[in-house]
C-alpha angles and dihedrals in degrees: 000000000000115000117234117269105249096178118212123359089248089076090064093059116103112260116247114222125197113240112265116248115220115181127198141170126225117197113202119197133166087249142253134230103178135072096251092052093046090050091051093052090045090055090048088050089055091050090053093049090049091053094044107033115192095017112116116236126210131182137221133181117219097197114093091197092052093049091050091048092051092045089055087055089050093250111137118219134165134228116232093259094048091048090049091049090052091050089050089051088051088055099250109164103184121038131177114200117201121198116216092194123121099227135020094255136140098302091049089051091053090049091054091049091052091052091048090052090054091051091060130066098035093309126140121347087229134002125177136181128222113218123247122252100277103040104129147359094277090052090050092055093047092046092049089051091049093048093050091046091056100049114131112282092214095056116135126217092256094050127095129199121229121192119202119211128183099248131205144198088238118111087247087077085090088073089074090052094049091050091047092052092054093048097047091054086068100032118015092192093065111094133186121202137159137221095236110011138093094283114049135158088279088069097040100047096066090050091053092051093046090048095059093244117166101183140026133208109210117209131174119238088203129114094241136008112261138138094309090060098039098040113018093038108027104013131118097244112117090240096053115112090243093052093047094049092048090048087057090057098259122131108233132208117186120205110200104204125117125221090254087066092063122082096219094058094040091055091057093053092046091051090051089051090048089056091048093050092047089051090060088077097049 
């Protein structure tokens, strides 16, 4: 019996294979529990898939309260860390995480910490983070332009526009003030306040009254429309912004659309994600 021809001894050496690269995207939002918010996030998801065809997209919600509320409604969602752990288990090697927050506040800081944790201890080969909406001076200018471009078309000369943000005690609260300063250079009757920050409706209301304003368009400076927009801003409770403005004798018109529903803001987030995906190869 003739033995098989093996050729040179080099053919007997184990083959060395380069490690497989598996890229993925994780989108991290505050969260949403209503149809409008879910629809907004779904449309954003579609925009991401259009820009990065073939790259799998996952979601995480950063709000503990929102995740608990959804869990009570039997809707399963993941925290950022849980979603990253799942992606690691699924053998993703390169992951870009995009924040859909407005400012780089506490929740964004927690997100970055979770990504850092997954970089260590034999985690991902590469993991990057896309900045939130208001992350730098260039973002401020683009956001101011987007905000001004999306002011209500039916606004009258004696009507102001008031945007309501979430607010925070984090130093990133100054991002709202920086954006407001840019916007008011162009239109002094556009105001930006927050529910729990340094500039609230208590500060804005006297300015409206002194400026001879008769009506106010109320708009959320929030990624998606949720309870803050429908209740704290436009609700019927006496302490809602709408109720307080009407109690002061001002006609009030709420516009229930989040920033992720406007092209100008979406483009900023997408550009941040593009930078994060590109950085995976650095």
